[in-house]
C-alpha positions in Angstrom: -6.3 -23.1 -8.4 -3.4 -22.6 -11.5 -2.7 -19.7 -12.7 -1.4 -19.1 -15.9 1.8 -17.0 -16.2 2.6 -16.1 -19.6 6.5 -15.9 -20.6 6.5 -13.3 -23.7 8.6 -10.0 -21.9 6.3 -7.8 -23.9 3.3 -9.0 -22.5 1.4 -6.4 -19.7 -0.3 -7.1 -16.4 -4.5 -7.1 -16.6 -6.5 -4.1 -16.9 -8.3 -4.4 -13.6 -4.2 -5.5 -11.5 -2.7 -2.2 -14.3 -6.1 0.2 -13.3 -5.8 -0.8 -9.4 -2.3 -0.3 -8.7 -1.8 3.1 -10.2 -4.9 3.8 -8.5 -3.7 2.8 -5.0 0.0 4.2 -5.3 -2.0 7.6 -6.0 -3.5 7.1 -2.5 -0.7 6.0 -0.8 1.1 9.2 -2.0 -1.4 10.9 -0.7 -2.3 8.6 2.8 1.3 9.2 3.5 2.2 12.1 4.1 -1.2 13.3 5.9 -0.8 10.7 8.3 2.6 12.2 9.5 1.1 15.1 9.2 -1.9 14.8 11.6 0.5 12.9 13.9 1.4 17.0 14.8 -2.1 17.8 15.2 -4.4 18.6 18.5 -7.8 15.7 17.8 -9.4 19.1 17.7 -7.7 20.3 14.8 -7.7 16.6 13.1 -10.8 15.3 12.5 -12.0 16.8 9.2 -8.3 14.6 7.9 -9.4 12.0 9.8 -12.3 11.4 8.1 -10.6 11.8 4.6 -7.8 8.7 5.7 -10.1 7.2 6.8 -11.9 6.7 4.0 -9.0 6.6 1.5 -7.5 3.9 3.6 -10.2 1.8 3.2 -10.3 2.4 -0.3 -7.1 0.8 -0.2 -7.6 -1.7 1.5 -10.1 -2.6 -0.9 -8.0 -2.1 -3.6 -5.9 -4.5 -2.5 -8.5 -7.6 -1.4 -9.1 -7.4 -4.8 -5.6 -7.0 -6.6 -5.1 -9.9 -4.3 -7.7 -12.0 -6.4 -6.7 -10.9 -10.1 -2.7 -11.7 -8.8 -4.0 -15.2 -8.7 -7.1 -14.5 -10.9 -6.4 -14.0 -14.2 -3.0 -13.8 -16.4 0.5 -12.4 -16.0 3.4 -11.9 -17.1 6.0 -14.2 -16.1 8.6 -12.7 -13.0 11.2 -10.4 -14.3 15.2 -12.0 -14.8 17.8 -10.3 -14.2 20.8 -12.8 -13.7 20.8 -12.3 -10.3 19.1 -14.9 -8.5 19.4 -12.8 -5.1 17.6 -9.8 -7.4 15.1 -12.1 -8.2 13.8 -13.2 -5.1 14.7 -9.6 -3.7 12.0 -8.4 -6.5 9.1 -11.2 -6.1 9.9 -10.4 -2.2 9.4 -6.6 -2.2 6.4 -7.1 -4.8 4.3 -9.7 -1.9 5.8 -7.6 1.3 3.4 -4.6 -0.3 0.4 -7.4 -0.5 1.2 -7.5 3.4 2.0 -4.3 4.4 -1.0 -2.9 2.8 -3.5 -5.9 4.0 -1.3 -4.6 8.0 -1.7 -1.1 8.0 -5.1 -0.8 6.4 -5.9 -3.7 10.0 -4.0 -1.6 12.4 -6.2 1.1 10.9 -9.3 0.1 11.6 -8.3 -1.2 15.1 -7.2 2.1 15.9 -10.5 4.4 14.8 -12.1 1.5 17.7 -9.7 0.9 20.1 -8.7 4.9 20.3 -12.4 6.8 19.7 -12.2 7.2 16.6 -15.1 6.4 14.9 -17.1 8.0 18.2 -15.4 10.9 18.2 -16.1 11.4 14.1 -20.0 10.6 14.6 -20.5 12.4 17.8 -18.1 15.3 16.8 -16.6 15.9 19.3 -12.9 14.7 19.6 -12.5 14.9 23.3 -13.6 10.8 22.9 -10.6 10.4 21.1 -8.1 8.2 23.2 -3.9 9.9 24.0 -1.8 8.5 21.4 0.7 7.2 23.8 -1.9 4.5 24.7 -2.5 3.8 21.1 0.2 0.6 20.5 -2.5 -0.5 17.8 -1.5 3.3 16.7 2.1 2.9 16.6 1.8 -0.4 14.2 0.1 1.5 11.0 3.5 4.0 11.5 5.9 1.5 11.3 4.3 -0.6 8.1 3.5 2.3 6.8 6.8 3.9 7.1 7.8 0.0 6.1 6.1 0.5 3.1 7.5 3.8 2.3 11.1 2.2 2.0 10.4 -0.4 -0.2 8.3 1.9 -2.5 11.2 3.7 -2.5 13.0 0.2 -3.2 11.1 -0.4 -5.7 11.0 2.6 -7.8 14.8 2.0 -7.3 15.1 -1.7 -8.8 12.9 0.0 -11.9 16.0 2.4 -12.5 17.8 0.0 -11.9 16.3 -2.8 -14.1 16.2 -0.5 -17.0 19.5 0.5 -17.0 21.1 -2.5 -16.9 19.2 -4.1 -19.1 17.5 -1.2 -21.1 14.5 -2.2 -21.0 11.5 -0.4 -19.9 9.1 -2.8 -17.8 6.7 -0.1 -16.4 5.3 -1.1 -19.8 4.0 -4.3 -18.4 2.3 -2.2 -15.4 0.6 1.0 -17.8 
């Protein structure tokens, strides 16, 4: 499957890709602090928030799969050139890492839900079924991957700002 890439820097991503990009961004900005907040709560205190976190996390997973599909099936603008091969490669690496991290975070989250007793706890409304945090390796992976993703998000935003300041080009117009 060959993807069409547009070389005109004034071109935009597809409407589907743009919508998914921003919706996913908003959801991640909600999910990360919610997850950090819940990590300090006792199981009885986080049952309602856990439902919200799980549902929104599942939505992000589905949106990531859809965006991956659009990435390969829709025309897209050519990668921006910064004048530095290192920066150009770093940009592509960070963009690709987002996909892998989002899928990894979701899979770890699903493992936590199944292995940690969260599904049974949510079904029954009894937090006693939730396993201890210390015994749950997927929970550690879920948190670590989420933290790495937030660091990459910060680099992503800094890259947009840096590109704008150095080239005086509004790169955001491609994804709005």
